[in-house]
Residue, then its C-alpha position, 0 to 999 in steps of 0.5 A: m499500499p504505498w505511502d500518501a499524504s492523506l496518511e501524512d495528515l493523520l499522522n500529523h493532526v490526529p490525536s495519537h490515542k485516537l489513531e490507537k483507538l482505531l487501531d486496536v478495534h481493527g486488532v492492528l497490534p503496537s508491539f510483539v515480544d522478538y525472538s530474544g524476549c526483547t519487546v519491539v515497538t511497531p512503528l505507528v506509520n507501519r501499522l497505519l500502512v496495515l490499516r489501509a491494506m484491510g481497507v480503513n481509509v479515514s481521511s481526517e479526525a472527524a472521520i475516525d470520531q464517526l467510525l468509532a462512534q459507529v463501533q461503539d453504537q453497534a456494539l451497545q446495541r447488541w444484548t451479547s457478543p456474535v460469537l459466544v464461547a462455552t465449555a460443552d456439557t457445563m452450563l452456558t452463562l450470557h453476559f447480557n449488555y442491558s440499556s436503562s431505556e429498555n423496559d426493567t421488567a420485559e421477559f426476554h425468551w432464548r432458543i437455542e438450535l443444536d447443531a444436531g438437531g432439536s432446540l432448548t428454550g427458556e426466559f428470563s427477566p434481566c432486572r432479576f440478576e445483579a448489575s456489573d460494569v456499568r457505561e454511561t453513554g448519552s442519556n443511557i446508562f448500560t450494564t452488564r448481567v451475568i445470566p445462566l442459560t442452560t448446559v449444551p453439548a460440543g457444536y456449532h449452535d444458534l442462540y435466538l434472544q427475543t422480545d415482543s420488538r425485535v430479535q438477535q441471534a449469536l452463535v454459540i461455540a461448545a468446545p470440549e475442555r481438550c482436544h482429542e487425546p489418543e489412549w497412547l498419548r494418555a499411558g504417556k507412551r514415547l513413540w517415535g516415526i518417519s517425516v518425508q516429503l512425499y514427492t521425493l520418494r522414488s521409485s519404479g513405476n512413480w514417473g518421476m515423482g512420489n506418489f501414494a503408492d510410495l506412501y503405502e510403501l513407506i508405511r510398510h517399511s516404517a512400521a517394520a522397522g517400529a515406527d508408529f507415524v509417518l508425518l508429510n508434508p502439505l498434499h494441498a492441491l498446487h496452482f500451476d500457472t506461474p512456472g515453479h510455483v511448488s511450494p507445498y506451503s503454498p498451495s492454490d487450495r487447502r481443502f482438496l489434494n494434489p492430484l499428482y500424489i495419485a498413483p493410477e495403477l492402483e485403480v480400475d480406470f487405468t488398469d481396464s482402460v485399452d486406450v490407457a494400455s495402448l498409451i502406456n505400452r508406447a516406447e516414447f511413452r516409456r522413454l519419458v517415464r524413464s527419463l523422469e524417474e532418473k531425474s535427480q529433481v522433480d520435474y513438476s511440468e512434464v509429470m503433471a502433462l504425462k499424469y494427466r493425460v492418463f487420468d484425461l483417459m481414465f475419465r473417459h473409462f469412467q464415464e464410458s464404463c461406470c455411468g450406467p444406472g445403478s453402478s456402485r462406482e457411478i452412485a459412490f461418485h455422486a455420493y462423494m461430490d454431494e458430501q463436498g457439495e459447492n466447495l468442490t464444485a468451486f474448486a473444480a471449476c477454479q480447476a478447468e479454468l487452467p489450461l491443460p493442453g491435449v487433456s480434452a476432459g481438461t474443462d469439465i468440472r466432473f474431471h477436476c472433481y473425479l480426480q480429487w475422488l481419486a486423490e483422497r481415496q488413496l489417502s484414506d486408504a494411507r491411513q486404513l494401512a498404518l492402522a492396520e500395520e498397528m502403527q499407534v499413531g499413524i498418519i501424520r499430516d500438515l496444514a499450511v499457513g495460507s494459499y497463494s493469492r491466485g489460487c482456487e481457495v482465494t478466488t473462489n472466496p471473494g473478500l474474506f482474504c485481504l489481497e492488499a497485503r501478505i502473511g510474514a514474519p518481522p526482521d529478526d537476526f536471521n532475516p534482517m529484511g523480514q519475511n513476506w512469504g506471500l499469501p493473503p491472509l485471512r481478514p478476521d472481521i470477515l471470518e467472524s461474519s461468515r460465522f468460521r465457516h472456512f476455518i471449520t472447513v480447512l480443518r475438517k478437511n485437513m483432519s479427516s484422513c489422518s490421526a494427527l494434524r500439524i498446524d504450521h506456524v499455529m501462532s496464525l490463530m492468535r496473530l499473523w503478521w501483516c506485509p503491506e503491497d507496496e504498488v509503487s515499487g512493486g516490490k513488497h514492503v519487509s516492513g508491517a504489523y502484526v494483526r490479532y485474530p480471535a484465539d478464544i473463539l479458533f482454539a475453541i473450533l479446533r477442540v471441536e473439530s478434533q475431537r470429532t474426528h479423533c484427530l491429535v493436532v500439534g502446533e508449529d511454535l517455532g520462530v518469533v512466538p508470543p508468551e501467550i500461545r504457549h498457554y492455549l497450547e497447553d490448555s487446549g492440549l495441543f502439541s508443540n514442536s521442537i527441532f534439535y539444533f534449538e534445543k538449547y540452555d541460553g542458546v549454547y548448551f543443548r537441553k538435556p533429553e530429560h528437560y523436553p516437554q513431554r507433549t512434543l512432536a521432536f524434529i532431528a532436522n526438518h525441511d527448514v533446516p539443514t541435515l544433520k549431516a550438513w550441518w556437521n560438514l558446514k555445508d549449509l553456511v557455504l550455500r547461505q553465504q553464496m546466496s547473502l543469507l548469513p546474517e548482516g555482518v557475519s561472514l563465513e569464517e564467523a558463521e564457521a567458527y561458531r558452527e564449530h563451537e556448537k560442534r563441540m557443545l554436541l559432541q561434550w552433550l553426548d560424552e555426558l550422556a554416555l553416548l559417545p562412541d568410542e570412535w569420537q572420544d577424541r571430541n575431533s569436531c573436524r572430522s567429517f560426519d559418519t553414520i556412527l555419529g548420527s547413531a549417536i544423536f539419533r539415540a540421544c533424541g530418541a532418550t528425550n522426554a518428548q512424547l513424539v520424535s521424527v527422523q527425516l528420510d533426508d537424515l537416513a538417506g545420508l543427504e547433504s542438500p536441503v529440499n528447501i532454503p527459506g527466504t530463497d525462491k529463485e536463487y534455489p530450486n526449492w520443493r524439488r529434490k528427490l531422495p538419491v535411491t528407492l526405499e526399498e534400497l535405503f531401507a536395505g541399507k546398513d546405514t539406514r538399519q543402524m541409524l534407526a536401530a538407534v533411535k528405536e533402542t532409546r524409545d524402547r529403553g523408555h517404555e521398558a521403565e514405564a512398564q517397571p512396577g513401582 
């Protein structure tokens, strides 16, 4: 949003307390606590730019006075808040705002329409309850009275308040006290699993990109090794209108799946189609498949072109063979479409607008619904397979914080997202210019006026096919950093401000959906984290996140295993940090230096010297735990990383108090190249790098077996200790 004279006039001629009140009404926060624990005051000009991005255009003190008066009047005219949060199966109490101008003896009738059907009714006289919080406005005196109504079950219910002259409605969100807590969690078990970027999996027959068939194989191998979960990258539908726009954390739509993960050979429309058989048996097709599978990076454009040619023929076979009256597959498909409703239809219509050369069904809405149907069935089968393999957790999915500005989620929900701003993060030591993630933020006001339907849908869709859901940047349920778009330069402001979101409401919805779908919730709470978010996580029963590299006392000494919080999903490493081998061998620092990503004023030599210090601290940590291998007793931090050291780190991380520990396949494969470098776009081919070997080769390897045995050993040792009497 460009700077202009009207904003300068506001700063120069409007009292600051009125500007602050206006900003507070719209949730633009004045300050935040940074990564080092210091309070940072956000410049007023930055906050006003965010306000302008919201569409709040005020040019004078009189305009601000009028707007604030309207806000106050609207609030006083309501008997109660438009959204009420209650604890399920306990007494719903109404904070009732009452005006002295209203009849003291008036009887108010109330009715609660329950979302599962049925209703509850009653009546009350406000004058019978003690008044509190007295406010005078003009000739009126407003008081608040706490009025008990009734107990309500968990869910989203409509409350109607009525007198002879008017009716008001409110949404009641009755939430369980905590999110779903499976038996293994309540029993205090310590489990481990494997994290993977699904597209990186390599196999003969996956056409150059990991798919759901590869996921099935990973589940079997992982379960056989003793793992209790597989944690996936976001599987959301991507938008391919811009070459290279392939980040799973910048999707087109978080409510739907990426069809490229479909394994065609698992479907009857593939195996029974004569046209499909004719295509895949051509020498040209087989050469292209072999070429894509041999590449070290996923070639999304070529994989998409290849798969959609086959999808096109599969859909034709489905229409010709399964669309007769009474066809079981046609009935199942229509049932799926009916269940998904308008959201699926709108998404499919959006997809049908994308150019798909050579795909005759590309403009057919039913074609894109068909692909979602296949994808959801295959992912559901993966969940069932994990449970059949006796994994105690199973599939853990990942929910991105937002969606691409030109993607289907944003364009099919006009007005819900602020297109004049982007989500990001404030400047810090590692990103002195701040971060702009290119994703438009949800508008808190529209979210509330639409009764949070979109947020509920996103949660419900992502929880439906997994046993646990990791919410990326869980702080977004409380606040988000908004970066206004700079229309003058065509670039992006790294400056911005935090905007408040209704945390009480959003966490209540999270608890409702978690319990309804029996889905554990993990909140990714890394980075600049407001202290209050920890309380929300703990009170709602969420797991937090940790990464081994950052778990230190005062940023120096590695944390003792017994000091890890119990309700934690602890990553040894993940997609945003270097692999263990790259970290130890300093390869990540060389890459960051080449891309000018080292902290401002820090040379490569200084960064390497500090890393050598960290490595010595790591060896000391292992020694204190009596886990330093004999081969490393000399504590020579200049030696190259090897499986022996990796196994020791795995063993130590397995010993942590965290109930969930995650090992990533990249570390098992001994990779040094990252799958993603935060803060880069065109500088590095993010989200493309594949594993160097197939899953069968990886799990059969001596190094993999040794490292998995190490983490399993200390996880199992914890179970044995729990089983001891006394």
